[in-house]
C-alpha positions as CSV (number, residue, x, y, z in Angstrom):
1,X,150.0,73.7,177.4
2,X,153.4,75.2,178.1
3,X,156.7,73.6,177.3
4,X,160.1,74.8,178.4
5,X,163.5,74.0,177.0
6,X,166.9,75.6,177.5
7,X,170.4,75.6,176.1
8,X,173.6,76.6,177.9
9,X,176.8,77.4,176.1
10,X,179.6,75.3,177.6
11,X,182.3,75.8,174.9
12,X,184.7,75.4,173.3
13,X,183.4,76.9,170.1
14,X,179.7,76.5,169.7
15,X,179.2,73.6,172.1
16,X,175.9,73.8,174.0
17,X,173.9,71.5,176.3
18,X,170.2,71.4,175.6
19,X,167.6,70.3,178.2
20,X,163.9,69.9,178.2
21,X,162.0,69.4,181.4
22,X,163.4,66.6,183.5
23,X,164.6,64.7,180.5
24,X,168.3,63.7,179.8
25,X,170.4,66.5,178.4
26,X,171.8,66.5,174.8
27,X,175.0,68.0,173.5
28,X,174.6,70.3,170.5
29,X,177.7,71.2,168.7
30,X,179.2,72.9,165.6
31,X,182.9,73.4,165.0
32,X,183.5,76.6,163.1
33,X,186.0,76.7,160.1
34,X,189.5,77.3,161.4
35,X,188.8,75.9,164.9
36,X,190.2,72.6,166.0
37,X,188.3,69.7,167.5
38,X,185.5,67.2,166.6
39,X,181.9,67.8,166.9
40,X,180.5,66.1,170.0
41,X,176.8,66.2,169.1
42,X,174.3,67.0,166.3
43,X,173.9,70.5,164.9
44,X,170.6,72.4,165.6
45,X,169.3,71.8,162.1
46,X,170.1,68.1,162.4
47,X,167.9,68.1,165.5
48,X,164.9,69.3,163.5
49,X,165.3,66.3,161.2
50,X,165.8,63.9,164.1
51,X,162.8,65.4,165.9
52,X,160.6,65.0,162.8
53,X,161.7,61.4,162.2
54,X,161.3,60.6,165.8
55,X,157.8,62.1,166.0
56,X,156.4,60.3,163.0
57,X,158.2,57.0,164.0
58,X,156.5,57.0,167.3
59,X,153.1,57.4,165.6
60,X,153.8,54.7,163.0
61,X,155.0,52.2,165.6
62,X,152.0,52.8,167.7
63,X,149.5,52.5,164.8
64,X,151.2,49.4,163.4
65,X,151.0,47.8,166.8
66,X,147.3,48.7,167.1
67,X,146.8,47.1,163.6
68,X,148.6,44.0,165.0
69,X,151.2,44.0,162.2
70,X,154.1,41.6,162.6
71,X,156.8,44.1,162.2
72,X,160.1,43.8,164.0
73,X,161.8,47.0,163.1
74,X,161.3,50.5,161.8
75,X,163.8,53.0,160.6
76,X,163.0,56.5,159.2
77,X,165.6,58.2,157.0
78,X,165.1,61.9,156.6
79,X,166.8,63.5,153.6
80,X,166.6,67.2,153.2
81,X,167.6,70.0,150.9
82,X,168.5,73.5,152.2
83,X,168.3,76.9,150.6
84,X,171.7,78.1,149.3
85,X,171.5,81.4,151.1
86,X,171.0,82.5,154.7
87,X,169.1,81.5,156.7
88,X,169.5,78.3,154.8
89,X,166.2,76.8,155.8
90,X,165.0,73.4,154.7
91,X,163.1,73.6,151.4
92,X,162.4,69.9,150.9
93,X,162.3,67.0,153.3
94,X,161.8,63.4,152.3
95,X,161.0,60.7,154.9
96,X,161.7,57.1,153.9
97,X,160.1,54.5,156.2
98,X,161.9,51.2,156.2
99,X,159.7,48.6,157.9
100,X,161.2,45.2,158.8
101,X,159.0,42.1,159.3
102,X,157.5,39.0,157.8
103,X,154.0,39.3,156.5
104,X,153.6,43.1,157.0
105,X,150.7,44.5,155.1
106,X,151.8,47.3,152.8
107,X,148.3,48.9,153.1
108,X,148.6,49.0,156.8
109,X,152.1,50.7,156.5
110,X,150.8,53.3,154.0
111,X,147.8,54.1,156.2
112,X,149.9,54.4,159.3
113,X,152.2,56.9,157.6
114,X,149.2,58.8,156.2
115,X,147.6,59.1,159.7
116,X,150.9,60.2,161.2
117,X,151.4,62.9,158.5
118,X,147.8,64.2,158.4
119,X,146.5,63.7,161.9
120,X,149.0,62.9,164.7
121,X,152.6,64.2,164.2
122,X,152.9,67.8,165.3
123,X,156.4,68.1,163.8
124,X,155.1,67.1,160.4
125,X,152.1,69.4,160.7
126,X,154.3,72.4,161.6
127,X,157.0,71.8,159.0
128,X,154.6,71.0,156.2
129,X,153.5,74.6,156.2
130,X,156.9,75.8,155.1
131,X,158.7,72.8,153.6
132,X,157.8,70.4,150.8
133,X,157.4,67.2,152.9
134,X,157.2,63.9,151.1
135,X,157.2,60.2,152.2
136,X,157.9,56.8,150.8
137,X,158.2,53.3,152.4
138,X,159.5,49.9,151.8
139,X,159.1,46.6,153.6
140,X,162.2,44.4,154.2
141,X,161.3,40.8,154.9
142,X,162.9,39.9,158.2
143,X,162.6,37.3,160.9
144,X,159.5,37.4,163.1
């Protein structure tokens, strides 16, 4: 299976437009020290965290639906630490899953996260070879 993506520098500074297949484009940006202007999109390393959180979120939502859990929301917060020297890779990433719903089974949530991390999420599988990847979850009672 082949996948193609591209970025095009559009300026000013380090502003790029990223595209994958026929999907909507995304602005990637970073304002260098001494330059003026506000960043108009996430930085490339931010996209790694967003991609990881998005990948595992899709799995967990899908699994919780299959388990017929009465959840009404899911948010995944990715917190990372980076190496102090270049290339400043991520050294640790923690994913906190916040599930909203009334009567959601904690065992179902834990199993859904486990399956995502060990079987389904390619982003987790890829990153876990080079980064300490940990997870936790909490359930917030909410309206059905």
